[in-house]
C-alpha positions as CSV (number, residue, x, y, z in Angstrom):
1,M,148.8,41.3,57.8
2,N,148.1,44.6,56.1
3,A,149.1,47.8,58.0
4,I,145.7,49.3,57.8
5,S,144.2,46.5,60.0
6,R,146.5,47.5,62.9
7,A,145.9,50.2,65.5
8,V,148.6,51.7,67.6
9,P,149.2,49.3,70.6
10,E,147.2,49.9,73.8
11,R,148.9,50.0,77.2
12,D,148.0,46.3,77.8
13,D,149.9,45.2,74.7
14,L,153.0,47.2,75.3
15,E,155.0,45.1,77.8
16,P,155.5,42.0,75.6
17,L,156.2,44.1,72.6
18,M,158.7,46.3,74.5
19,R,160.6,43.2,75.6
20,C,160.7,41.8,72.1
21,Y,162.1,45.1,70.7
22,G,164.4,46.0,73.6
23,Y,162.6,48.8,75.5
24,R,161.7,49.1,79.1
25,F,159.9,51.7,81.4
26,T,162.0,53.3,84.1
27,R,160.7,54.2,87.5
28,T,160.1,57.7,86.4
29,G,158.0,56.6,83.4
30,T,160.7,57.3,80.7
31,V,161.6,54.6,78.1
32,K,165.1,53.1,78.0
33,G,166.7,50.7,75.6
34,T,167.6,47.2,76.9
35,E,168.5,43.8,75.5
36,R,165.9,42.4,73.2
37,S,164.1,39.4,74.7
38,G,165.0,36.0,73.2
39,D,162.2,34.3,75.1
40,P,159.9,32.5,72.6
41,E,157.0,33.1,75.0
42,D,157.3,36.9,74.6
43,R,157.0,36.5,70.8
44,A,154.2,34.1,71.2
45,A,152.3,36.5,73.6
46,A,152.8,39.4,71.1
47,R,151.5,37.2,68.2
48,R,148.5,36.0,70.2
49,A,147.6,39.7,70.7
50,G,147.9,40.2,66.9
51,W,151.4,41.6,66.7
52,P,153.9,39.9,64.5
53,V,157.4,40.7,65.7
54,G,160.4,41.4,63.4
55,E,158.5,40.7,60.2
56,A,159.3,43.5,57.8
57,E,157.1,44.3,54.8
58,S,158.5,45.4,51.5
59,W,156.9,48.5,50.0
60,G,157.6,50.3,46.8
61,A,157.7,54.1,46.8
62,A,154.7,54.5,44.4
63,G,152.6,52.2,46.6
64,I,153.5,54.2,49.7
65,V,152.5,57.4,48.1
66,E,149.2,56.0,46.8
67,R,148.3,54.6,50.2
68,A,149.4,57.7,52.2
69,V,147.4,60.0,50.0
70,A,144.3,57.8,50.5
71,A,144.8,57.7,54.3
72,A,145.4,61.4,54.6
73,G,142.3,62.1,52.6
74,V,140.2,60.4,55.4
75,L,141.7,62.6,58.2
76,R,140.5,66.0,59.2
77,E,143.0,68.8,59.9
78,E,141.4,69.6,63.2
79,A,141.5,66.0,64.4
80,V,145.2,65.8,63.6
81,L,145.9,69.0,65.5
82,A,143.8,67.9,68.4
83,A,145.7,64.6,68.6
84,F,149.0,66.5,68.8
85,V,147.8,68.3,71.8
86,A,146.7,65.0,73.4
87,G,150.3,63.8,72.6
88,L,151.6,66.1,75.3
89,G,150.2,63.9,78.0
90,S,147.2,61.5,77.8
91,A,148.1,60.0,74.4
92,P,151.8,60.1,73.3
93,R,150.7,58.3,70.1
94,G,149.3,61.7,68.9
95,R,152.6,63.4,68.5
96,Q,153.7,62.0,65.1
97,T,150.6,62.4,63.0
98,V,151.0,66.2,62.4
99,I,154.3,65.3,60.7
100,S,152.9,62.3,58.8
101,Y,149.9,64.2,57.7
102,G,151.9,67.3,56.7
103,W,154.1,65.1,54.5
104,A,151.1,63.3,52.9
105,R,148.5,66.0,52.5
106,F,150.0,67.6,49.3
107,L,151.5,64.4,47.8
108,G,148.5,63.9,45.5
109,T,149.2,67.1,43.5
110,A,153.0,67.2,43.9
111,P,155.2,67.1,40.8
112,R,156.3,63.6,39.8
113,N,159.8,62.5,38.9
114,G,160.6,60.2,36.0
115,D,159.7,57.2,38.2
116,G,156.2,58.7,38.8
117,V,157.0,59.5,42.5
118,P,157.3,63.0,44.0
119,D,160.7,64.1,45.5
120,C,159.5,63.2,49.0
121,G,162.4,61.4,50.5
122,L,161.3,57.8,49.8
123,R,163.7,55.1,48.6
124,P,162.6,53.0,45.6
125,V,161.8,50.1,48.0
126,S,161.5,50.3,51.8
127,E,161.5,47.5,54.4
128,V,159.2,48.4,57.2
129,D,158.5,46.5,60.5
130,V,155.0,47.9,61.0
131,T,154.8,46.5,64.6
132,E,158.0,48.3,65.7
133,V,156.9,51.6,64.0
134,L,153.5,51.5,65.8
135,L,155.1,50.5,69.1
136,R,157.4,53.5,68.9
137,L,154.4,55.8,68.2
138,A,152.7,54.4,71.3
139,L,155.8,55.2,73.3
140,G,155.8,58.8,72.1
141,W,158.7,59.1,69.6
142,S,158.1,61.2,66.6
143,W,160.4,62.5,63.8
144,N,160.4,63.9,60.3
145,E,163.2,62.0,58.5
146,V,161.9,58.5,57.6
147,P,158.8,59.0,55.4
148,E,158.1,55.3,54.9
149,H,157.3,55.2,58.7
150,Y,154.6,57.7,58.2
151,L,152.4,55.2,56.4
152,P,151.6,52.9,59.3
153,D,150.8,56.0,61.4
154,L,148.4,57.4,58.7
155,E,146.7,54.2,58.0
156,A,146.2,53.4,61.7
157,A,144.8,56.9,62.2
158,A,142.4,56.6,59.2
159,A,141.2,53.2,60.2
160,H,141.0,53.5,64.0
161,G,140.8,57.3,64.8
162,L,142.9,59.7,66.7
163,P,142.9,60.7,70.4
164,R,141.2,63.8,71.7
165,P,143.0,66.0,74.2
166,Q,142.0,66.3,77.9
167,E,142.1,69.6,79.7
168,D,145.5,68.6,81.3
169,D,146.9,68.2,77.8
170,R,145.7,71.7,76.8
171,E,147.2,73.1,80.0
172,R,150.6,71.5,79.2
173,M,150.4,73.1,75.7
174,R,149.6,76.5,77.2
175,T,152.6,76.1,79.6
176,L,154.9,75.1,76.7
177,F,153.8,78.1,74.7
178,A,154.4,80.4,77.6
179,L,157.9,79.0,78.0
180,I,158.6,79.5,74.2
181,R,157.4,83.1,74.5
182,S,159.8,83.7,77.3
183,M,162.8,82.6,75.4
184,P,165.0,85.5,74.1
185,A,165.6,86.1,70.4
186,G,168.5,83.9,69.2
187,T,167.5,80.9,71.4
188,T,168.5,77.7,69.6
189,P,166.3,74.5,69.5
190,G,168.8,72.7,71.7
191,E,168.5,75.4,74.3
192,L,164.8,75.3,74.2
193,E,164.7,71.5,74.6
194,K,166.8,71.9,77.8
195,E,164.4,74.4,79.2
196,V,161.4,72.2,78.4
197,A,163.2,69.4,80.2
198,R,163.9,71.6,83.3
199,A,160.3,72.8,83.4
200,K,159.1,69.1,83.4
201,I,156.2,70.2,81.1
202,V,155.9,66.8,79.4
203,P,156.6,64.1,82.0
204,G,158.1,60.8,81.1
205,T,159.9,62.1,78.0
206,D,163.6,61.8,76.9
207,K,165.5,64.3,74.9
208,Y,164.5,62.9,71.5
209,Q,160.8,62.7,72.4
210,R,161.0,66.3,73.4
211,Y,162.7,67.1,70.1
212,G,159.9,65.2,68.3
213,I,157.3,67.5,69.9
214,L,159.3,70.6,68.9
215,I,159.6,69.2,65.3
216,G,155.8,68.8,65.2
217,L,155.4,72.5,66.3
218,A,157.9,73.5,63.6
219,E,156.3,71.4,60.8
220,T,152.9,73.1,61.6
221,G,154.5,76.5,61.6
222,V,153.9,77.2,65.3
223,L,157.7,77.6,65.7
224,P,158.5,79.9,62.7
225,A,161.7,79.3,60.8
226,P,163.0,81.1,57.7
227,S,163.4,78.1,55.4
228,P,162.1,75.6,54.4
229,P,158.4,76.3,54.9
230,P,156.6,73.8,57.2
231,M,155.2,70.7,55.5
232,W,151.8,71.8,56.8
233,D,151.7,74.7,54.3
234,R,152.8,73.0,51.1
235,F,154.7,70.2,49.5
236,V,158.4,70.6,50.3
237,P,160.7,68.6,47.9
238,T,163.6,66.8,49.5
239,A,166.0,68.8,47.3
240,E,164.6,72.0,48.7
241,R,165.0,70.8,52.2
242,H,168.6,69.8,51.6
243,A,169.3,73.1,49.9
244,A,167.9,75.0,53.0
245,G,170.1,72.9,55.2
246,R,173.2,73.9,53.3
247,M,172.2,77.6,53.7
248,L,171.6,77.4,57.4
249,R,174.0,79.6,59.3
250,G,176.2,78.2,62.0
251,A,176.8,74.5,62.6
252,P,173.4,73.0,63.4
253,R,173.4,69.8,65.5
254,S,173.0,66.6,63.4
255,D,170.1,65.4,65.7
256,I,168.0,68.5,65.1
257,T,166.3,68.5,61.7
258,L,164.8,71.3,59.5
259,P,162.7,73.3,59.8
260,L,163.2,73.2,63.6
261,A,167.0,73.6,63.1
262,G,166.3,77.1,61.7
263,W,164.2,78.3,64.6
264,R,165.8,81.1,66.7
265,G,163.0,82.2,68.9
266,G,159.4,83.3,68.5
267,L,155.9,81.8,68.3
268,D,153.3,82.1,65.6
269,E,150.4,83.2,67.8
270,R,147.7,82.6,65.2
271,R,148.8,79.0,64.6
272,A,149.3,78.4,68.4
273,A,145.7,79.6,69.0
274,R,144.4,77.3,66.3
275,L,146.3,74.3,67.9
276,L,144.8,75.0,71.3
277,D,141.3,75.4,69.9
278,A,141.4,72.1,68.0
């Protein structure tokens, strides 16, 4: 089954898929890891709903780039930003696409290496379980380190649309921005994540889901960092990102990626306003 024919799973499809891939909801609404189900009926239920389980697809880097550029060309910036706002509450699926779109939007004009592929972090061949990638999007995880996983997100968004935020989502974003403004200069991303957790701004999230939200804000430039620039602004070669990591002062945590790792306080008010207005 081609990835473009699949949407991100709806709530009714989540339970059998979560059992198959080893996730469960807690009483507080967070997601925890658990044993993967070995029950053939769980796999059969997922397949009946149109979800093959554990069936990786093999994609070459050039093909990923071509498909990602095509999918990103269908999307509108404002729709991607609006989906991110929705991701703070009503539609966790919306959190990743600002990262995926930021990575893809300049690929079409980026310089090519000898193999005809930009220096964009892709391996020559990637094995991708599209069902698991889309399940994790539905559960609200987002990150900026595995670019082959951006393609299912982009193609699902291009084919099936993106969520629009509700007023509660916008209010959560306003509250998050107010918290960020209140942080003193020198605040680290880890300290900010802990404050977001204490404030319970985004319910039902774990530490890494909250980091994913902050990474999205950094990749759109809402959380300013000295280097590298956000992917939202221009193509950022992997070599440039790695060089920026080597220049980062201090000992950044391995679970906080650039450009978020370089943030030490502050909010870009112009970009924050644009995000709220999307």
